N, C-alpha and C positions, 0 to 999 in steps of 0.2 A: 476101853469100855467105860471107864470113869468119865472121860471127857464127853463122849458122844451120848451118854445117858442123859446129860443135861443140855449139851449143845443142840441136839435135835429139837429140843423144846425151848429154844432161846426166846422165841416170840412170846409164849406164855409166861416165861420168867420176866421178861421186860414188862409185860402187862401186870404181873403180880406186884412188881415193885413200883408200878406207875412211874416208870423211868422217864425222866425229863429228856425229850428228844426222840423218844420211841425207839422202835426197832432199827430205824435208819441210823441214828447216832450210836446205838449200842453195837451194831454191826460194823460201823466205821471205826469205832474205838477198838473193837476186837481185831479188825483187819490191820490197823496201824500196829497193834501189838504183835501180830503175826509177822509183819515185816521186821520189826525190831528183833523178834525171836530168830528169824532166819539170819539176820546180820550177826547176832551174837553167836549162833551156832557155827556159822561159816568161819568165824575167827578162831574158835577154840575146839571144835569137834574133834580134830585130829590130835590135839595135844592134851586136852583136859576132858575127855569123854565122861569119865565117872563123875567128877564134880558137876559137870554140865547136866547130866541126867538127874542127879540129886537136887540141884538147884531148880531145874524146871519142874520136877514133880513136887518139891516142897513149896515152890511159888504157887503152883496150882492149888495145893492144900490151903495155903495162906489166903489165896483169893477166895476160895469157898468160905473160909472163916469170915472174911470181910462181908460176903453176902449174908451170912447167918447173923453176925453180930450187928451189922448196921442196917439190915433189911431195906435196902434200896435208898438209903439216905443220899441226898444230892451230893455231888462231888465224889463221895466215897464210892458209890456204885459206879460212877463213870470211871474212876481209877481202877476199880475191880474188873470191869469189862476189858480195859486196856491190858491189865496184868494177866487176865485169863488168856488173852491172845499171845502175850509174851511167853506164858508157860507152855502152851500147846502148839504154837505156830510151826515149830521145826521138829516136832516129835517124830514124824516118819523118818526124816533124815537121820536123826539121832539114833533111833532104833536100828535103822539099816547099818549105820556105822558100827553099832555095838555087835550086831550079828556078824558082820564081815570080820570083826576082830576075833570072833570065837572059832572060826573054821579055817582050816588050812586049804582044803580043796572043796569044790562044789559051792563056791560063793553064790553062783547064780541060783542054785537050788535053795540055798539057805535064805537068800533075800526074797525069793518067791514065796517060801513058806512064811517068812516074816510078814510079807504083804498080805497073804491070805489070812494069817492069824489076826492082823490088824483089822482087816475087813470083817472078820468074824466078831471081833470085839465091838465094832460099830453096830452090827446087827444085835448082838446081845445087850449092849448098853442102851440102844434105842428102844428095844423091846421092854427092857426093865423100866426105863424111864416112862414109857407109855403105860405100862401096868400101874406104876405109881400114880401117874397123872389121872388115869381112869378111876382110881380108888381114893385119891387124896388130892394133895396140892402139889404144884410144881416145886414149891419150897422144899418139900421133903426129898426131892431128887438130889438136892444139894448134899444132904446128909449121906445118901448112898454114894455119891461121888467122892465125898471125903473118906468114907470107909474103904472104897475101892482104891483110893490113892495110897493108903497106909501100907499095903502089901508091897507094891513096887518100890516105895521109898525104903522100906526095911531091907528088901532084897538088894537094892542098889548100894546101901551102906555095907551090907555083908559081903558084897562082891566087888567092892571098890578096886581091889588090886587087879581084877580082870579087865576093868574098863580104863585103866590108867594108861 
């Protein structure tokens, strides 16, 4: 929900920051970040799932802080779009791995529920982002994204032993 609340409105975010290179470059940097994310996840998802989840969610929060503090500053904003991709690129895979570690039987049902929950989060996040955009600025969606990231970060720390 945190990610898609802002990602759905990536073009207005790019415009808000007057991002050098526009949406094409922002999307390219984000895409490169997702490739890096998948490579990282592929190497460690089976052996370091808990730390990987904490790393990805914390990186997402740090990326949002870069957006807020530097407000589209050249180079920093480019790095932030890349890191945003790194933080969220392999999230579905990571969450599915976490779900399958939690259940002994019915892994197919559990992953189906995880997928549905993830899609529901996309709907809610996009709707919330749209509501904010209708009544304010895309910049404020970043603050909601940060707030929504705090809960899963805290949960991941408290449940580290489950994901190890």
